[in-house]
C-alpha positions as CSV (number, residue, x, y, z in Angstrom):
1,X,178.7,114.0,128.2
2,X,179.1,113.0,131.6
3,X,176.1,111.6,133.6
4,X,175.7,109.2,136.5
5,X,172.8,107.1,137.5
6,X,170.7,107.9,140.5
7,X,167.8,105.9,141.0
8,X,167.4,104.3,137.4
9,X,167.5,108.0,135.7
10,X,171.0,108.8,133.9
11,X,171.4,112.8,135.3
12,X,173.2,114.8,133.3
13,X,176.1,117.1,134.8
14,X,178.8,119.3,134.4
15,X,181.3,120.9,136.2
16,X,182.7,124.7,135.3
17,X,185.8,125.5,136.6
18,X,188.8,127.1,135.5
19,X,190.7,123.6,135.5
20,X,191.3,122.1,132.8
21,X,189.0,119.4,130.9
22,X,186.9,120.4,133.6
23,X,183.4,119.7,132.1
24,X,184.2,116.0,131.5
25,X,186.1,115.4,134.6
26,X,185.8,116.2,138.9
27,X,188.4,119.7,138.9
28,X,191.8,119.2,141.3
29,X,189.9,119.9,144.4
30,X,191.9,123.0,145.3
31,X,188.9,125.3,145.4
32,X,185.8,124.9,147.4
33,X,182.5,123.6,145.6
34,X,179.5,125.3,144.5
35,X,176.7,123.0,143.9
36,X,173.6,124.9,141.2
37,X,169.5,123.8,141.2
38,X,167.5,124.8,138.1
39,X,164.2,125.6,138.7
40,X,161.0,123.9,137.5
41,X,161.1,123.0,133.7
42,X,164.7,124.7,133.6
43,X,168.2,122.5,133.2
44,X,171.7,123.4,133.7
45,X,172.2,126.4,131.0
46,X,170.7,129.1,132.3
47,X,172.8,128.8,135.4
48,X,175.9,128.9,133.4
49,X,176.3,132.3,132.9
50,X,177.1,132.7,137.0
51,X,179.2,129.3,137.4
52,X,181.2,131.2,134.8
53,X,181.5,134.1,136.6
54,X,182.2,132.2,140.4
55,X,185.1,129.8,138.5
56,X,187.4,131.9,139.6
57,X,186.9,131.1,143.4
58,X,184.9,127.6,143.0
59,X,184.6,124.7,141.5
60,X,180.8,124.7,140.3
61,X,178.9,121.6,139.4
62,X,175.5,121.8,137.5
63,X,173.4,119.1,137.1
64,X,170.0,118.6,135.6
65,X,166.8,117.9,138.0
66,X,165.2,114.0,137.4
67,X,163.2,114.3,134.4
68,X,163.9,117.7,133.4
69,X,166.8,119.2,130.9
70,X,169.0,115.7,129.8
71,X,167.7,114.0,133.1
72,X,165.7,111.9,131.2
73,X,163.0,109.7,132.2
74,X,163.7,106.2,131.0
75,X,160.9,104.5,129.1
76,X,158.9,102.8,130.1
77,X,159.5,104.1,133.5
78,X,160.2,101.6,136.0
79,X,157.1,100.3,138.8
80,X,160.1,101.8,141.5
81,X,160.5,105.0,140.3
82,X,156.8,105.3,139.5
83,X,156.6,104.4,143.1
84,X,158.9,107.2,144.1
85,X,157.1,110.1,142.4
86,X,158.2,113.7,142.8
87,X,158.0,114.8,145.8
88,X,160.6,117.5,146.2
89,X,162.1,115.8,149.5
90,X,163.2,113.2,146.9
91,X,164.8,115.1,144.4
92,X,166.8,116.6,147.7
93,X,167.7,113.2,148.3
94,X,168.8,112.8,144.8
95,X,171.7,115.7,145.3
96,X,172.9,113.7,148.2
97,X,173.6,110.3,146.0
98,X,174.9,112.7,143.4
99,X,177.4,114.0,145.8
100,X,178.3,110.7,147.3
101,X,178.8,109.6,143.7
102,X,181.2,112.4,142.9
103,X,183.2,111.8,146.6
104,X,181.6,115.3,147.3
105,X,181.4,116.1,151.5
106,X,181.2,119.8,151.6
107,X,179.5,122.0,149.2
108,X,178.1,125.8,149.1
109,X,174.9,125.5,147.4
110,X,173.2,127.6,145.0
111,X,169.4,127.3,143.8
112,X,166.7,129.1,142.4
113,X,162.6,129.4,142.6
114,X,161.4,125.5,142.7
115,X,165.2,124.4,143.4
116,X,165.4,126.9,145.8
117,X,162.4,124.3,147.5
118,X,164.5,121.1,147.2
119,X,167.7,123.0,148.2
120,X,166.0,124.5,151.6
121,X,164.9,120.7,152.1
122,X,168.8,119.8,151.3
123,X,169.6,122.2,153.7
124,X,168.0,120.5,156.9
125,X,168.5,116.7,155.6
126,X,172.2,117.0,155.1
127,X,173.2,120.4,157.0
128,X,176.7,119.8,157.8
129,X,177.1,119.2,153.9
130,X,176.8,122.7,153.0
131,X,179.1,125.9,154.3
132,X,176.5,128.6,152.9
133,X,173.7,128.6,150.9
134,X,172.3,131.4,148.2
135,X,168.5,130.8,147.4
136,X,167.7,133.1,144.7
137,X,163.6,133.8,144.1
138,X,161.8,131.9,146.8
139,X,159.8,132.4,149.8
140,X,156.7,130.9,151.7
141,X,152.9,131.0,150.7
142,X,149.4,130.6,152.6
143,X,147.1,127.8,151.5
144,X,144.4,128.6,149.6
145,X,142.2,125.7,147.9
146,X,140.9,127.5,145.8
147,X,143.7,129.5,144.4
148,X,145.9,126.0,144.2
149,X,143.4,124.2,142.7
150,X,143.2,126.6,140.1
151,X,146.5,126.9,139.2
152,X,147.2,123.3,139.1
153,X,144.4,123.0,136.8
154,X,146.1,126.0,134.5
155,X,149.3,124.0,134.9
156,X,147.8,121.0,133.7
157,X,146.6,122.4,130.6
158,X,150.1,124.3,130.2
159,X,151.9,120.8,131.1
160,X,150.1,119.2,128.3
161,X,150.0,121.4,125.4
162,X,153.6,121.5,124.9
163,X,154.3,120.8,120.5
164,X,157.9,120.9,119.6
165,X,156.6,123.0,116.5
166,X,156.4,126.1,119.2
167,X,159.7,127.1,119.0
168,X,159.6,127.3,115.3
169,X,157.4,130.3,116.3
170,X,158.9,133.8,115.4
171,X,158.9,135.7,118.3
172,X,157.5,132.8,120.8
173,X,160.5,133.0,123.0
174,X,160.3,136.7,123.9
175,X,156.1,136.1,124.7
176,X,157.5,132.7,126.6
177,X,159.5,134.9,129.1
178,X,157.8,138.2,129.3
179,X,156.3,137.2,132.6
180,X,159.4,136.1,134.2
181,X,161.1,139.1,133.0
182,X,161.5,142.7,134.0
183,X,165.0,143.5,132.2
184,X,165.4,141.8,128.7
185,X,168.2,138.9,129.1
186,X,170.0,137.5,125.4
187,X,167.8,135.8,123.2
188,X,169.7,132.4,123.3
189,X,168.5,132.6,126.9
190,X,165.7,132.8,126.4
191,X,165.3,130.1,123.5
192,X,167.1,127.7,126.2
193,X,164.8,128.3,128.6
194,X,161.5,127.3,126.2
195,X,163.6,124.4,124.7
196,X,164.0,123.1,128.4
197,X,160.6,123.5,128.8
198,X,159.2,121.8,125.7
199,X,161.3,119.4,126.3
200,X,160.6,118.1,130.1
201,X,159.2,114.8,130.8
202,X,155.5,114.9,131.2
203,X,155.0,112.8,135.1
204,X,158.0,115.0,136.3
205,X,156.6,118.6,135.0
206,X,153.6,117.8,135.6
207,X,154.4,116.1,139.6
208,X,156.7,118.6,140.3
209,X,153.7,121.3,139.6
210,X,151.8,119.5,142.4
211,X,154.0,119.1,144.9
212,X,155.9,122.6,145.1
213,X,152.4,124.4,145.2
214,X,150.3,122.1,147.7
215,X,149.6,122.4,150.8
216,X,152.0,120.1,152.2
217,X,154.4,122.9,150.9
218,X,152.5,125.5,151.8
219,X,152.8,124.0,155.5
220,X,156.0,122.3,156.1
221,X,158.2,125.1,154.1
222,X,157.6,128.1,157.2
223,X,159.0,124.7,159.2
224,X,161.4,124.1,156.9
225,X,163.0,127.6,157.1
226,X,162.6,127.8,160.8
227,X,165.0,124.6,161.3
228,X,167.7,126.3,159.2
229,X,171.7,126.4,160.8
230,X,173.1,127.1,157.6
231,X,174.3,130.3,156.8
232,X,171.8,131.3,153.9
233,X,171.4,134.3,151.6
234,X,167.6,134.6,150.4
235,X,167.8,137.2,146.9
236,X,164.6,138.9,145.9
237,X,163.9,140.4,142.6
238,X,162.1,143.7,142.5
239,X,158.8,143.1,140.1
240,X,158.9,139.1,140.9
241,X,155.5,138.0,139.8
242,X,156.1,134.3,139.8
243,X,157.9,134.5,143.8
244,X,156.9,138.2,145.2
245,X,159.0,139.9,147.4
246,X,156.6,140.0,150.1
247,X,157.1,135.4,150.1
248,X,160.9,136.5,150.5
249,X,160.6,138.6,152.7
250,X,158.5,136.5,155.5
251,X,160.7,133.5,154.6
252,X,163.0,135.3,156.1
253,X,161.6,136.3,159.0
254,X,161.1,132.7,160.3
255,X,164.9,132.6,160.8
256,X,167.7,134.4,162.4
257,X,169.8,132.4,159.5
258,X,168.8,134.2,156.5
259,X,170.0,137.4,154.9
260,X,167.1,139.2,152.5
261,X,167.8,141.3,150.1
262,X,166.2,142.5,147.0
263,X,167.5,143.4,143.5
264,X,166.1,146.5,141.9
265,X,164.4,146.2,138.8
266,X,164.6,143.1,138.2
267,X,161.9,139.7,138.2
268,X,162.4,135.9,138.5
269,X,165.5,135.6,137.0
270,X,167.7,138.4,138.9
271,X,171.1,136.5,138.3
272,X,170.7,137.2,134.6
273,X,168.9,140.4,134.7
274,X,171.7,142.0,137.1
275,X,174.0,139.7,136.6
276,X,176.8,142.8,138.4
277,X,174.9,143.2,141.3
278,X,173.8,139.5,142.0
279,X,177.3,138.2,141.5
280,X,178.8,141.2,144.3
281,X,175.7,140.1,146.7
282,X,176.6,136.4,146.1
283,X,180.6,136.7,147.0
284,X,179.9,139.3,149.6
285,X,177.8,136.7,151.4
286,X,180.2,133.7,150.6
287,X,182.8,136.0,151.6
288,X,184.8,135.7,148.4
289,X,187.1,138.7,147.5
290,X,185.5,140.7,144.9
291,X,188.1,140.4,141.7
292,X,189.1,143.0,139.5
293,X,186.8,143.7,136.3
294,X,184.4,141.5,137.5
């Protein structure tokens, strides 16, 4: 399995491409590269089917964010890594360092949920490196100290109580994913989500709860949307309870560079709930020819 050390953390990454042996080595540079960024407590795994579908036109690079998936924090955590913290801009810089290591100057970017916050920061910090971007299930929200405090308190309980034996309970994966979905997804995908949540490093899982949903994020993310120069497609799920459509609509109104679309009868994972519609919209926006039978 390929790893690259970024600021003291071995980051897992993989290529999905039609090139032979692309999972373990960079494919031949005959295609543009699309990089996928997962959301909170997730991993590369839920992007794999989308990347497979787009690999006819892109060499797809997936990686696990610091502290999630297979990008585990070293133990004990070094002092300089503790000092780095879990601000989302540090994750944007992690991505830039990953691209530097792999020798990638120009990419397309596809990100989801909290990963979209990281991507928005990346788009403005490293705009010259991105051709076009897709942000899935994202938006801007107003700061409410009472609501945010309650969210952080509940989040701290959720992160603290994650015994691995939970995944042995029959039907727990369905219960775990019920708030995130409107349409069903395959059982193996539900189980992967649960496993990734249970195995995420405590410090990263808790730290990103506080940085992704914060007064700072509420104040800064609208400014990030206003500053966008990269053409961006923002996709919302009609019944998303995590990032409601109105928050995506509010974000898109801040920039003429953002095109906002809503996929009907989906929630927080439209790429899995209605893959056909999702892929069609992405291909149209990225100006990639629709493939026969896709």
